[in-house]
N, C-alpha and C positions, 0 to 999 in steps of 0.2 A: 622417477616420478615427475620431477620438475621438467625434464625434457619432453615427456609425453604431454604434460599439461600445456606447455608453451606451443608445442606442435598443433594441438587441437585449437588453441586460441588463434594462431596464425591462419589455420585453414578456414575457420569461421569468418575472420576478417576478410580474407581473400574472396570467399564466396559472396559475402555481403557487398563487397566492392564490385564484383562481377555482375551481381544482380542490379546494383545501382546504375552502373554504366549502361547495361542493356535496357534498362527501363527509361532512360532519358529520352529516346526518340519517340516513345509511345505516349498515348493520351493518359493523363494522370487521373481521369475520372474513375478508372478501374481501381478497386480496392487493392488488388495484388500489386499493381504498378506503384500505387502510392506507398504501400508497405515497403517495397523494395527501396524506394527513394529515401524514406525516413529511417530505415534500419542502418543505413550507412551514414553516420553523422558527419556533417561538414559545417563550417561556420555559417553557410547560407541557409541550411535547412534545420539548424538547431531549434530556433524559435518556432518554426513550423511544426517540428516534432512535438514540443511540449505544449503548444497551443491546440493542436488538433488530435492528440492522442486521448480522446475522451471515451474510448471503448471501455465499458466497465470491467475492471480487472479486480481480482481477488474478491469477487462477490460469490455468494452462494447461488447455485443454479436452482431454478424452479423444479419441483418434483415432476410436474407434468408440463411438457412443452408442446404447444400446438403443432400438428403435422405440417402445416404450411410454413411455420417458422423453421422447423427442421429442414424442410426442402430448400428454403431460401438460404440457409447457412451453407449449403453445398455449392451455391452459385457464386460466380465472380461478380459481386454487386459493386456499385459505386461506393466511394468511401462513406458518404453520408447515409446511404441505405444500409451499409454494413453496420454502422454504429446503431442505427435505429433497430435493426434486427437483433443485434447483440443485447441491447437494452431490454428487449422483450423476453430474453432467456434468463435474466437474473432476478433473484428474489430481493428486490429493493423497492421501497415505497417512494416512487418519484412524486406522487401527489403530495405526500407529507413533506418531502424535501422542498417543494415549491413554496411552502409557507415560511421557510427560514431565509434570512438574508445573511449571506456570507460576509464576515468582517475581516478576519485575518487568520493566518495559519503559519506555523513553523514546525520544526522537528519535534517540538514538545507538546504543543496544544493547538486547538482550533477554536475559533470563536464565531458565534452566530447571534443574530437578533431575531426576535419573534414578537409579533403583536397578535393577540387573540382575545376574543370577547369573554370566553368562559374558561375556567380551570379545566384542563384536559390532559390526559396522558397521550403523548405523541412519540412516534418513532423519530429519533434524532438522525440527521443525515450523516451518520458515521457507522462504519462497520465495527461490530463488536466481536473481537476474537475471544475464543475460549482460553481460560487460564491466564487472562490478562486483567489486572485490576485497574479500573478507570476511576477518575475523579471528575464529577460533574458539579459545576457551580452555576447557580441561577441567581443573578443579581448579588453575587458575592456570597451566596449561602449554599452550603453543600446540600445536595439532594440525592436520594436513593435512585437507583436505576435497575432495570432488568434487561435481559436479552430477549429479543423478539425477532425470530426469523432472520437471524444474522445481523440485526441492528441493535443499537442501544435504545432503550425506551425509558422515558421519565415523565413524571407528572409535573406539568408546567402551569404556573399561575395565570390568571387573567391579567390583561394589560400588556405592558411592554416588558420584555425579558431580555437580559444580556446573558448569554449562555456560553460557558467555557468548558471544553472537554479536554482532559489531559490524562496521561498515564499516572496512576497513583504511585507515590514513592513507597517502596517496600523495605522495611528494616531487615528483612531476611537477606536481601541482596548485600546490604552493608556488612552484616555479620559474616556472610559467606566470603566476601572480599577480605575482611579482617582475618578470618581463620586461614584463608589461603596465604595471606602475607606472612602470618606467624609460621605456617608450615614451611614456607620458602626460606625464612630466616633460620629456622631450626635445621633444615637440611644443609644450608651453607655451613653452619657451625659444626654439625656432625662431620661433614666432609673435611673441614679444615682441621679438626681435632684428631681425626682418625686416618688421615692420609698416610700411605706407606712411605717410610723413609728408606731411600736407596742406600745399600751398604757399600762401603769402599773396600776394595781388595788391596 
């Protein structure tokens, strides 16, 4: 299984490198050419990759996509046009997102600022996955949230708001880890106490 897995990874890397080398002489305005170039990471194109990969990923698709958008998706568009067309296919409230000012983000949380005249429920610029518990703080106060068309939605007060969204700590995970640890220790003890003793002739 390890050999099969390594073989598959090596073949993918070789194909990506082949596509990358073949795309170098071509015009990078084509989405396909640009994709070939950034899929094979080098020290030169690393920041280009993370700065320009703004195609919406892990988003819910709209239930009804316009025929012209479906037709455009089948064409080899320029990189910017491809991004624009892809954004038209996802169920994400870009108008609501424009109201928020991004502050910071790490692997644990993301922070925004918002200024609004009246108290209003808004879709937060964050994807809300099912079966994941989130924690939303507005000006250091916990607020309730709902899921709305793939995004988190919360009632935000009038005036200036500092919003922090993170994954809520679950005590179930800690208990599951503790029980797993106890089971591991018990297994070691049982194995140590009941290991067979070889007989000498």
